[in-house]
Residue, then its C-alpha position, 0 to 999 in steps of 0.5 A: m452477537k452484536f459488534r458492541e459486545l465484540m468491539v472489533l478493531i480493524a487496521d490497514s497498514g502500509s509502509t507510510k501510514t496505518h489507518w485504524r477503525l473501531l467498530d462497536g455497532v453504535q459508532i465508528q472511531q478512527d485513528e491514524t498512525i505511522g506505517l507498521h512495516p515489519r521490515f522498515s519500521d523500528e521494533l520499538v516504534i511498532k511496539s509503542v504504536i500498538s501499546l498506544m492503541a491497546e490503551r485507547y481501546p482496552q475492551v477490544k475482542k477482535v483485531y484484524f490487521y492487514g499490513a505490508g510485509c505480512a504475507e501469509g507464512s512470512s516472518g513479518q506476519a508472525f512478528l506482527q501477530t506476536q506484538l499485537q497479541n502481547f498488547f491485546k491480551s484478551a482479543k483474538v488477533s488475525v494478521h494478513s497481508d495488505l493485499l488481502g485487505a485490498a481485495q476484501a475492500c474492493y470485492g467483498s466475497n466476489t472474485g477479481l484481480i487486485g492491485i496495490l499501488g502506494t509506496g510499493s506495488n503488488t498484485a494477485y487474483y482474489d478468488g473470494v477467499f484466498l489470493q493467487q499470485k503469479a508474480p511476486s512483489l520484489g520490493y523497492l530495489l528489484g521491483d515495485e513498478g508502478g509504485g511511489a518508490h519506483l516512480g521516485r527512483l526514475l525521477l531521481s535517476a533522470g534528475l541526477r543525470s540532468e535528463l530533465p528540463k532546467d526549470l524542473l531541475r530548479k524546482l527539484r533542487l537535488n542534492k546528491e549527497f543528501i539523496f545518497e544519505e537518504l537512500y543508503e544510510s536511512s532506515s526507510p529509503n522506500r518512503f524517501l523515494a515515494s515522497f517525490s510522488p506529489f512532485l510528479f503529480r504536480n508536474r505530470m503534464v511536463p513531457e519528461v515527467s509524463a514519460i516517467l509515469q508511462q514507463s513505470f505504469s507500462l512496466y507494472v501492467d506488463r509484469y503484473v497484469s498481463i500475465y493473468g490473461e487478456g482483457q483483465t479488469l484491475s481494481v486498485v488500492g493506494s494513493v499512487g493508483y488513486y491520484f495517477r488513475t488516468e495514467l494507469q488507465e491509459a497503460l491498461h487500455s493500451r494493452g487491452h485491460f480495464l480499470g475497475k474500482v479505485l480506492e485511496h484507502p481500503i479501511a472503509g471497504l474493510s469495515l463494510y466487509h467485516l460488518a457484513k460478515 
């Protein structure tokens, strides 16, 4: 059966953005919406976004949704499954973790170590079908080493303690009251922390910033890569991994590992994977 008869919709959703692609065998249509994280996104917002996509693509017969917070067997997976099925009533809906989507985008049906370095971080070994995880992702409060939230946390901590050069502090223009409000009263503190990633990238040659990057990526490699054994090759998906791939590669090489494929977004690779299937 041709894709045009099936009308397949694929979505990759992180904490910040969701990328959508419609495959019908003739053309590819693309959309971008906010992230649909079941833990951090408002339920009404999630429903409104899904409703919009269902109205835009009423003939969809299959939906493959890969999302942050949608690990197999989790409440987040069940919630997104229900919401998508409610609006795509005539479609077969499959919801999986964003980590599985990253693995399929990078490896297809082959095997390898896969990591996500975006707003948060996560890592697992992909056997060509399933993920095998030795260390769980603990979120922005207890983990996310190497991710944007962890990088932002280290930067703000150093800035509020005046451990950064004065010219860098002037550029940051930190307001403690505003920062605390965003961290402790807003609905998405992880996104707020990760929003400092572009600032870190622009100033990555400053020694104090370079030290923050080294600290975060070294912790990531130590806790989530080296536990899989020596000489690992890690493929990575996510904006932080993509833009800081030089720093990530240095952290990997210093511990005897290697950097494989690096994708800012997995949606193109996911499209190819499902076309091949």
